[in-house]
N, CA, C and O atoms as CSV, one atom per row, in Angstrom:
chain,resi,resn,atom,element,x,y,z
A,1,MET,N,N,129.560,-85.625,-41.380
A,1,MET,CA,C,129.929,-84.109,-41.638
A,1,MET,C,C,132.097,-85.063,-42.210
A,1,MET,O,O,133.004,-84.579,-42.888
A,2,GLY,N,N,132.002,-86.297,-41.552
A,2,GLY,CA,C,133.685,-86.398,-41.793
A,2,GLY,C,C,133.594,-87.385,-42.361
A,2,GLY,O,O,134.692,-87.933,-42.450
A,3,GLU,N,N,132.269,-88.292,-43.128
A,3,GLU,CA,C,132.640,-89.103,-44.589
A,3,GLU,C,C,132.808,-87.845,-45.239
A,3,GLU,O,O,133.686,-88.095,-46.065
A,4,LEU,N,N,132.511,-86.684,-45.365
A,4,LEU,CA,C,131.959,-86.451,-46.376
A,4,LEU,C,C,134.032,-85.517,-46.424
A,4,LEU,O,O,134.917,-85.854,-47.210
A,5,VAL,N,N,134.124,-84.682,-45.599
A,5,VAL,CA,C,135.490,-84.972,-46.108
A,5,VAL,C,C,136.638,-85.656,-46.193
A,5,VAL,O,O,137.719,-85.149,-46.491
A,6,GLU,N,N,136.377,-87.252,-45.841
A,6,GLU,CA,C,137.097,-88.387,-46.544
A,6,GLU,C,C,137.046,-88.257,-48.181
A,6,GLU,O,O,137.983,-88.576,-48.913
A,7,LEU,N,N,135.534,-87.626,-48.716
A,7,LEU,CA,C,135.344,-88.064,-49.562
A,7,LEU,C,C,136.085,-87.233,-51.030
A,7,LEU,O,O,136.377,-87.341,-52.221
A,8,GLU,N,N,136.089,-86.483,-49.987
A,8,GLU,CA,C,136.717,-84.806,-50.456
A,8,GLU,C,C,138.117,-85.433,-50.452
A,8,GLU,O,O,138.870,-85.452,-51.425
A,9,LEU,N,N,138.378,-85.952,-49.222
A,9,LEU,CA,C,139.754,-86.180,-49.896
A,9,LEU,C,C,140.616,-87.179,-50.501
A,9,LEU,O,O,141.671,-87.016,-51.114
A,10,ASP,N,N,139.730,-88.667,-50.109
A,10,ASP,CA,C,139.808,-89.132,-51.541
A,10,ASP,C,C,139.751,-88.744,-52.551
A,10,ASP,O,O,140.467,-89.171,-53.456
A,11,ARG,N,N,138.917,-87.858,-52.692
A,11,ARG,CA,C,139.117,-87.348,-54.873
A,11,ARG,C,C,140.034,-87.276,-54.987
A,11,ARG,O,O,140.731,-87.939,-55.755
A,12,GLU,N,N,140.584,-85.875,-53.769
A,12,GLU,CA,C,142.088,-84.891,-53.942
A,12,GLU,C,C,143.427,-86.266,-54.802
A,12,GLU,O,O,144.098,-86.138,-55.826
A,13,LEU,N,N,143.349,-87.280,-53.958
A,13,LEU,CA,C,144.180,-88.269,-54.103
A,13,LEU,C,C,144.115,-88.824,-54.685
A,13,LEU,O,O,145.009,-89.665,-54.777
A,14,GLY,N,N,142.910,-88.850,-55.667
A,14,GLY,CA,C,143.210,-89.372,-57.133
A,14,GLY,C,C,142.073,-91.032,-56.935
A,14,GLY,O,O,142.010,-91.866,-57.838
A,15,LYS,N,N,141.585,-91.121,-56.081
A,15,LYS,CA,C,140.952,-92.624,-55.245
A,15,LYS,C,C,139.004,-92.937,-55.664
A,15,LYS,O,O,138.254,-93.912,-55.651
A,16,VAL,N,N,138.898,-91.601,-55.963
A,16,VAL,CA,C,137.482,-91.579,-56.498
A,16,VAL,C,C,137.806,-90.557,-58.049
A,16,VAL,O,O,138.583,-89.635,-58.300
A,17,SER,N,N,137.204,-90.986,-58.503
A,17,SER,CA,C,136.834,-90.291,-60.037
A,17,SER,C,C,135.519,-88.918,-59.577
A,17,SER,O,O,135.036,-88.714,-58.463
A,18,ALA,N,N,135.359,-88.503,-60.308
A,18,ALA,CA,C,134.470,-87.297,-61.023
A,18,ALA,C,C,133.609,-87.889,-60.496
A,18,ALA,O,O,133.314,-87.943,-59.302
A,19,GLU,N,N,133.079,-88.449,-61.524
A,19,GLU,CA,C,131.839,-89.284,-61.130
A,19,GLU,C,C,131.283,-89.704,-60.504
A,19,GLU,O,O,130.060,-89.604,-60.606
A,20,ASP,N,N,132.008,-90.576,-59.276
A,20,ASP,CA,C,131.693,-90.536,-58.719
A,20,ASP,C,C,131.919,-89.729,-57.631
A,20,ASP,O,O,130.817,-89.713,-57.082
A,21,PHE,N,N,132.467,-89.228,-57.150
A,21,PHE,CA,C,132.519,-88.007,-56.236
A,21,PHE,C,C,131.153,-87.018,-56.267
A,21,PHE,O,O,130.703,-86.423,-55.288
A,22,GLN,N,N,130.659,-86.994,-57.499
A,22,GLN,CA,C,129.517,-86.415,-57.753
A,22,GLN,C,C,128.147,-86.845,-56.672
A,22,GLN,O,O,127.362,-86.340,-55.870
A,23,ARG,N,N,128.572,-88.332,-57.399
A,23,ARG,CA,C,127.328,-89.621,-56.623
A,23,ARG,C,C,127.193,-89.629,-56.256
A,23,ARG,O,O,126.078,-89.484,-55.756
A,24,LEU,N,N,128.492,-89.889,-55.758
A,24,LEU,CA,C,128.385,-90.193,-53.666
A,24,LEU,C,C,128.425,-88.541,-52.233
A,24,LEU,O,O,128.248,-88.590,-51.015
A,25,PHE,N,N,128.769,-87.166,-53.262
A,25,PHE,CA,C,128.577,-86.573,-53.016
A,25,PHE,C,C,126.718,-85.580,-52.062
A,25,PHE,O,O,126.204,-85.113,-51.045
A,26,ALA,N,N,126.601,-85.862,-53.351
A,26,ALA,CA,C,125.196,-85.727,-53.602
A,26,ALA,C,C,124.010,-87.027,-52.604
A,26,ALA,O,O,123.175,-86.661,-51.776
A,27,ALA,N,N,124.176,-87.946,-52.849
A,27,ALA,CA,C,123.529,-89.187,-52.048
A,27,ALA,C,C,124.227,-88.345,-50.494
A,27,ALA,O,O,123.459,-87.660,-49.818
A,28,LEU,N,N,125.201,-88.449,-50.218
A,28,LEU,CA,C,125.753,-87.515,-48.372
A,28,LEU,C,C,125.098,-86.533,-48.745
A,28,LEU,O,O,124.573,-86.415,-47.637
A,29,GLU,N,N,124.519,-85.470,-49.485
A,29,GLU,CA,C,124.307,-84.438,-49.279
A,29,GLU,C,C,122.915,-84.800,-49.482
A,29,GLU,O,O,122.259,-83.783,-49.254
A,30,ALA,N,N,122.402,-85.446,-49.695
A,30,ALA,CA,C,120.771,-85.401,-49.758
A,30,ALA,C,C,120.554,-86.644,-48.009
A,30,ALA,O,O,119.364,-86.758,-47.715
A,31,GLU,N,N,121.400,-87.322,-47.163
A,31,GLU,CA,C,120.837,-87.715,-46.215
A,31,GLU,C,C,121.663,-86.157,-44.690
A,31,GLU,O,O,121.260,-85.948,-43.545
A,32,THR,N,N,122.090,-85.902,-44.975
A,32,THR,CA,C,122.900,-84.926,-44.354
A,32,THR,C,C,121.500,-83.850,-43.954
A,32,THR,O,O,121.022,-83.556,-42.858
A,33,LEU,N,N,121.217,-83.548,-44.978
A,33,LEU,CA,C,119.760,-82.947,-45.002
A,33,LEU,C,C,118.775,-83.671,-44.501
A,33,LEU,O,O,117.990,-83.147,-43.710
A,34,ALA,N,N,118.653,-84.930,-44.856
A,34,ALA,CA,C,117.410,-85.319,-44.334
A,34,ALA,C,C,117.929,-85.417,-42.070
A,34,ALA,O,O,117.203,-84.954,-41.191
A,35,VAL,N,N,119.122,-86.045,-41.860
A,35,VAL,CA,C,119.284,-85.578,-40.701
A,35,VAL,C,C,118.699,-83.854,-39.977
A,35,VAL,O,O,118.714,-83.566,-38.780
A,36,ILE,N,N,118.323,-83.124,-40.897
A,36,ILE,CA,C,118.544,-82.609,-40.179
A,36,ILE,C,C,117.047,-81.764,-40.308
A,36,ILE,O,O,116.725,-80.913,-39.480
A,37,GLY,N,N,116.197,-82.136,-41.473
A,37,GLY,CA,C,115.267,-81.916,-41.124
A,37,GLY,C,C,114.235,-82.966,-39.903
A,37,GLY,O,O,113.280,-82.573,-39.232
A,38,GLU,N,N,114.676,-83.979,-39.933
A,38,GLU,CA,C,114.322,-84.861,-38.317
A,38,GLU,C,C,114.789,-84.257,-37.023
A,38,GLU,O,O,114.208,-84.271,-35.937
A,39,LEU,N,N,115.937,-83.728,-37.339
A,39,LEU,CA,C,116.119,-82.703,-35.868
A,39,LEU,C,C,115.504,-82.098,-35.550
A,39,LEU,O,O,115.121,-81.943,-34.391
A,40,ASP,N,N,115.035,-81.244,-37.018
A,40,ASP,CA,C,114.034,-79.813,-37.332
A,40,ASP,C,C,112.599,-80.427,-35.991
A,40,ASP,O,O,112.283,-80.203,-34.823
A,41,ARG,N,N,112.073,-81.413,-37.352
A,41,ARG,CA,C,110.891,-82.651,-36.878
A,41,ARG,C,C,111.150,-82.619,-35.411
A,41,ARG,O,O,110.230,-81.932,-34.969
A,42,LEU,N,N,111.685,-82.883,-34.709
A,42,LEU,CA,C,112.329,-83.842,-33.571
A,42,LEU,C,C,111.709,-82.855,-31.948
A,42,LEU,O,O,111.202,-83.233,-30.892
A,43,ASN,N,N,112.135,-81.359,-32.560
A,43,ASN,CA,C,112.480,-80.005,-31.735
A,43,ASN,C,C,112.049,-79.712,-32.114
A,43,ASN,O,O,112.600,-78.632,-32.325
A,44,GLY,N,N,110.590,-79.692,-32.934
A,44,GLY,CA,C,108.874,-79.510,-33.460
A,44,GLY,C,C,109.464,-77.580,-33.118
A,44,GLY,O,O,109.163,-76.970,-32.092
A,45,ALA,N,N,110.381,-76.948,-34.365
A,45,ALA,CA,C,110.862,-76.169,-34.187
A,45,ALA,C,C,110.503,-75.351,-36.275
A,45,ALA,O,O,110.273,-76.317,-37.002
A,46,SER,N,N,110.478,-74.733,-36.648
A,46,SER,CA,C,111.448,-74.348,-37.586
A,46,SER,C,C,111.816,-74.373,-38.498
A,46,SER,O,O,112.221,-75.520,-38.688
A,47,SER,N,N,112.050,-73.492,-39.734
A,47,SER,CA,C,113.486,-73.257,-39.296
A,47,SER,C,C,113.485,-71.877,-39.356
A,47,SER,O,O,114.439,-71.261,-38.881
A,48,SER,N,N,112.330,-71.158,-39.993
A,48,SER,CA,C,112.499,-69.862,-39.161
A,48,SER,C,C,112.738,-70.149,-37.857
A,48,SER,O,O,113.961,-70.215,-37.726
A,49,GLN,N,N,112.083,-70.393,-36.625
A,49,GLN,CA,C,112.056,-70.806,-35.502
A,49,GLN,C,C,114.044,-70.832,-34.876
A,49,GLN,O,O,114.958,-70.315,-34.235
A,50,LEU,N,N,113.719,-71.532,-35.449
A,50,LEU,CA,C,115.687,-72.114,-35.436
A,50,LEU,C,C,116.286,-71.085,-35.657
A,50,LEU,O,O,117.325,-70.957,-35.009
A,51,GLU,N,N,115.872,-69.806,-36.746
A,51,GLU,CA,C,116.680,-68.885,-37.114
A,51,GLU,C,C,116.852,-68.255,-36.248
A,51,GLU,O,O,117.949,-68.481,-35.738
A,52,ARG,N,N,116.195,-67.388,-35.690
A,52,ARG,CA,C,115.580,-66.656,-34.778
A,52,ARG,C,C,116.211,-66.814,-33.434
A,52,ARG,O,O,116.910,-66.141,-32.677
A,53,ARG,N,N,115.763,-67.776,-33.463
A,53,ARG,CA,C,116.080,-69.026,-31.599
A,53,ARG,C,C,118.589,-68.540,-31.552
A,53,ARG,O,O,119.504,-68.430,-30.736
A,54,ILE,N,N,118.415,-68.488,-32.576
A,54,ILE,CA,C,120.404,-68.343,-32.664
A,54,ILE,C,C,120.523,-66.855,-32.654
A,54,ILE,O,O,121.144,-66.242,-31.786
A,55,GLU,N,N,119.865,-66.272,-33.711
A,55,GLU,CA,C,120.168,-64.829,-33.485
A,55,GLU,C,C,119.878,-64.060,-32.072
A,55,GLU,O,O,119.914,-62.868,-31.766
A,56,GLU,N,N,119.683,-64.827,-31.602
A,56,GLU,CA,C,117.909,-64.501,-30.363
A,56,GLU,C,C,120.126,-64.427,-29.471
A,56,GLU,O,O,120.758,-63.387,-29.286
A,57,GLU,N,N,120.467,-65.410,-29.265
A,57,GLU,CA,C,120.865,-66.537,-28.972
A,57,GLU,C,C,122.975,-65.738,-28.987
A,57,GLU,O,O,123.699,-65.599,-28.001
A,58,VAL,N,N,123.258,-65.460,-30.236
A,58,VAL,CA,C,124.342,-64.730,-30.803
A,58,VAL,C,C,123.998,-63.042,-30.288
A,58,VAL,O,O,124.948,-62.326,-29.968
A,59,ALA,N,N,122.588,-62.514,-30.249
A,59,ALA,CA,C,123.201,-60.873,-30.138
A,59,ALA,C,C,122.940,-61.720,-28.209
A,59,ALA,O,O,123.077,-60.939,-27.268
A,60,ALA,N,N,122.766,-62.477,-28.046
A,60,ALA,CA,C,122.976,-61.820,-26.513
A,60,ALA,C,C,124.318,-61.979,-26.237
A,60,ALA,O,O,124.837,-60.942,-25.826
A,61,LEU,N,N,125.235,-63.164,-26.348
A,61,LEU,CA,C,126.188,-63.276,-26.283
A,61,LEU,C,C,127.192,-62.181,-26.750
A,61,LEU,O,O,128.331,-62.319,-26.304
A,62,ARG,N,N,126.986,-61.198,-27.507
A,62,ARG,CA,C,127.853,-59.956,-27.622
A,62,ARG,C,C,127.507,-58.710,-26.593
A,62,ARG,O,O,128.221,-58.043,-25.844
A,63,GLN,N,N,126.320,-58.695,-26.842
A,63,GLN,CA,C,125.673,-57.731,-25.087
A,63,GLN,C,C,126.528,-58.306,-24.359
A,63,GLN,O,O,126.967,-57.640,-23.422
A,64,LYS,N,N,126.991,-59.583,-24.527
A,64,LYS,CA,C,127.955,-59.579,-23.114
A,64,LYS,C,C,129.781,-59.808,-22.890
A,64,LYS,O,O,130.630,-59.804,-21.998
A,65,THR,N,N,129.686,-59.936,-23.902
A,65,THR,CA,C,130.833,-59.326,-24.853
A,65,THR,C,C,131.306,-58.613,-25.498
A,65,THR,O,O,132.071,-58.721,-26.456
A,66,ALA,N,N,130.572,-57.276,-24.664
A,66,ALA,CA,C,130.216,-55.978,-25.629
A,66,ALA,C,C,131.804,-54.992,-25.014
A,66,ALA,O,O,132.849,-55.409,-24.516
A,67,ILE,N,N,131.308,-53.504,-25.365
A,67,ILE,CA,C,131.651,-52.498,-24.861
A,67,ILE,C,C,131.566,-52.416,-23.607
A,67,ILE,O,O,130.443,-52.479,-23.107
A,68,PRO,N,N,133.219,-52.186,-22.407
A,68,PRO,CA,C,133.006,-52.066,-21.131
A,68,PRO,C,C,132.002,-50.928,-21.155
A,68,PRO,O,O,131.757,-50.177,-22.099
A,69,ARG,N,N,131.294,-50.944,-19.546
A,69,ARG,CA,C,131.405,-50.136,-19.297
A,69,ARG,C,C,130.457,-49.283,-17.525
A,69,ARG,O,O,129.452,-49.659,-16.921
A,70,CYS,N,N,131.395,-48.111,-17.273
A,70,CYS,CA,C,130.679,-47.875,-16.315
A,70,CYS,C,C,129.808,-49.159,-15.213
A,70,CYS,O,O,129.197,-50.052,-15.801
A,71,HIS,N,N,129.815,-49.154,-14.036
A,71,HIS,CA,C,129.325,-50.216,-13.433
A,71,HIS,C,C,128.130,-49.194,-12.598
A,71,HIS,O,O,126.957,-49.504,-12.388
A,72,GLY,N,N,128.789,-47.958,-12.224
A,72,GLY,CA,C,127.687,-47.275,-11.955
A,72,GLY,C,C,126.587,-46.384,-12.506
A,72,GLY,O,O,125.518,-46.042,-11.999
A,73,CYS,N,N,127.081,-46.129,-13.563
A,73,CYS,CA,C,126.546,-45.657,-14.434
A,73,CYS,C,C,125.722,-45.679,-15.317
A,73,CYS,O,O,124.714,-45.040,-15.621
A,74,GLY,N,N,126.643,-47.039,-15.940
A,74,GLY,CA,C,126.605,-46.949,-17.068
A,74,GLY,C,C,127.543,-47.140,-19.128
A,74,GLY,O,O,127.591,-47.818,-20.154
A,75,ALA,N,N,127.836,-46.440,-18.721
A,75,ALA,CA,C,128.057,-45.367,-19.505
A,75,ALA,C,C,129.584,-46.003,-20.252
A,75,ALA,O,O,130.514,-46.537,-19.648
A,76,VAL,N,N,129.473,-45.741,-21.756
A,76,VAL,CA,C,131.061,-47.156,-21.781
A,76,VAL,C,C,132.359,-46.303,-21.385
A,76,VAL,O,O,132.575,-45.093,-21.455
A,77,ARG,N,N,132.952,-47.115,-21.052
A,77,ARG,CA,C,134.111,-46.612,-20.915
A,77,ARG,C,C,135.794,-47.526,-21.906
A,77,ARG,O,O,135.714,-48.467,-22.695
A,78,ARG,N,N,136.763,-46.985,-21.570
A,78,ARG,CA,C,137.722,-48.157,-22.310
A,78,ARG,C,C,138.950,-49.258,-20.713
A,78,ARG,O,O,138.908,-49.332,-19.485
A,79,GLU,N,N,139.550,-49.662,-21.478
A,79,GLU,CA,C,139.781,-51.374,-20.572
A,79,GLU,C,C,140.546,-50.309,-19.533
A,79,GLU,O,O,140.456,-50.453,-18.314
A,80,SER,N,N,141.432,-49.050,-20.246
A,80,SER,CA,C,142.761,-48.652,-19.198
A,80,SER,C,C,141.968,-47.739,-18.064
A,80,SER,O,O,142.280,-47.879,-16.882
A,81,ASP,N,N,140.723,-46.607,-18.533
A,81,ASP,CA,C,140.410,-45.738,-17.647
A,81,ASP,C,C,140.118,-46.565,-16.480
A,81,ASP,O,O,139.909,-47.773,-16.590
A,82,ARG,N,N,140.096,-45.893,-15.272
A,82,ARG,CA,C,140.099,-45.890,-13.822
A,82,ARG,C,C,139.295,-45.784,-13.187
A,82,ARG,O,O,138.934,-46.590,-12.330
A,83,PHE,N,N,138.482,-44.040,-13.641
A,83,PHE,CA,C,137.559,-43.714,-13.079
A,83,PHE,C,C,136.694,-43.378,-14.143
A,83,PHE,O,O,137.040,-42.518,-14.953
A,84,CYS,N,N,135.708,-43.904,-14.225
A,84,CYS,CA,C,133.706,-43.255,-15.585
A,84,CYS,C,C,134.257,-42.639,-15.721
A,84,CYS,O,O,135.021,-42.246,-14.838
A,85,PRO,N,N,134.212,-41.939,-17.449
A,85,PRO,CA,C,134.420,-40.464,-17.559
A,85,PRO,C,C,133.195,-38.840,-17.512
A,85,PRO,O,O,133.362,-37.620,-17.516
A,86,GLN,N,N,132.045,-39.763,-17.473
A,86,GLN,CA,C,130.536,-39.628,-16.898
A,86,GLN,C,C,130.666,-39.554,-15.856
A,86,GLN,O,O,130.174,-38.455,-15.602
A,87,CYS,N,N,131.035,-39.999,-14.890
A,87,CYS,CA,C,130.244,-39.778,-13.211
A,87,CYS,C,C,131.491,-40.058,-11.912
A,87,CYS,O,O,131.240,-40.367,-10.747
A,88,GLY,N,N,132.319,-39.929,-12.283
A,88,GLY,CA,C,133.852,-40.416,-11.541
A,88,GLY,C,C,133.529,-41.493,-10.672
A,88,GLY,O,O,134.304,-41.917,-9.815
A,89,THR,N,N,132.660,-41.833,-10.837
A,89,THR,CA,C,133.159,-43.813,-10.282
A,89,THR,C,C,134.519,-44.580,-10.225
A,89,THR,O,O,135.188,-44.843,-11.224
A,90,SER,N,N,134.875,-44.931,-8.854
A,90,SER,CA,C,136.082,-45.691,-9.316
A,90,SER,C,C,136.008,-46.733,-9.691
A,90,SER,O,O,135.123,-47.441,-9.211
A,91,LEU,N,N,136.997,-47.336,-10.817
A,91,LEU,CA,C,136.257,-48.904,-12.172
A,91,LEU,C,C,137.690,-49.484,-11.855
A,91,LEU,O,O,138.223,-50.254,-12.654
A,92,VAL,N,N,138.571,-48.948,-10.181
A,92,VAL,CA,C,139.873,-49.935,-10.340
A,92,VAL,C,C,138.716,-50.803,-8.367
A,92,VAL,O,O,138.161,-50.574,-7.292
A,93,GLU,N,N,139.174,-51.810,-9.415
A,93,GLU,CA,C,138.520,-53.498,-7.781
A,93,GLU,C,C,139.436,-52.784,-6.521
A,93,GLU,O,O,140.652,-52.672,-6.678
A,94,SER,N,N,138.948,-52.429,-5.582
A,94,SER,CA,C,139.893,-53.004,-4.514
A,94,SER,C,C,140.123,-53.855,-4.122
A,94,SER,O,O,139.257,-54.729,-4.175
A,95,SER,N,N,141.470,-54.182,-3.452
A,95,SER,CA,C,141.872,-55.529,-2.599
A,95,SER,C,C,141.493,-55.617,-1.037
A,95,SER,O,O,141.787,-56.619,-0.386
């Protein structure tokens, strides 16, 4: 990835012609795709399997940081609530 950023910067600064940029970019892109393919092969997973694993991990993270809920009944609550609007359980931690 660093090589791609450096190549883009060189193009912007006029150090690399448009033709050379296209050729070098295509070579770096092909190399990157080959590395990704090799990593997939080594991990023993197809693209669809990896996408499914990523989606599952994202969903799990979203659940962890989702809407606050009552620890007693699981009802949705606001951060500012001191008591559960559903069951009345105290939501304030005692010291």
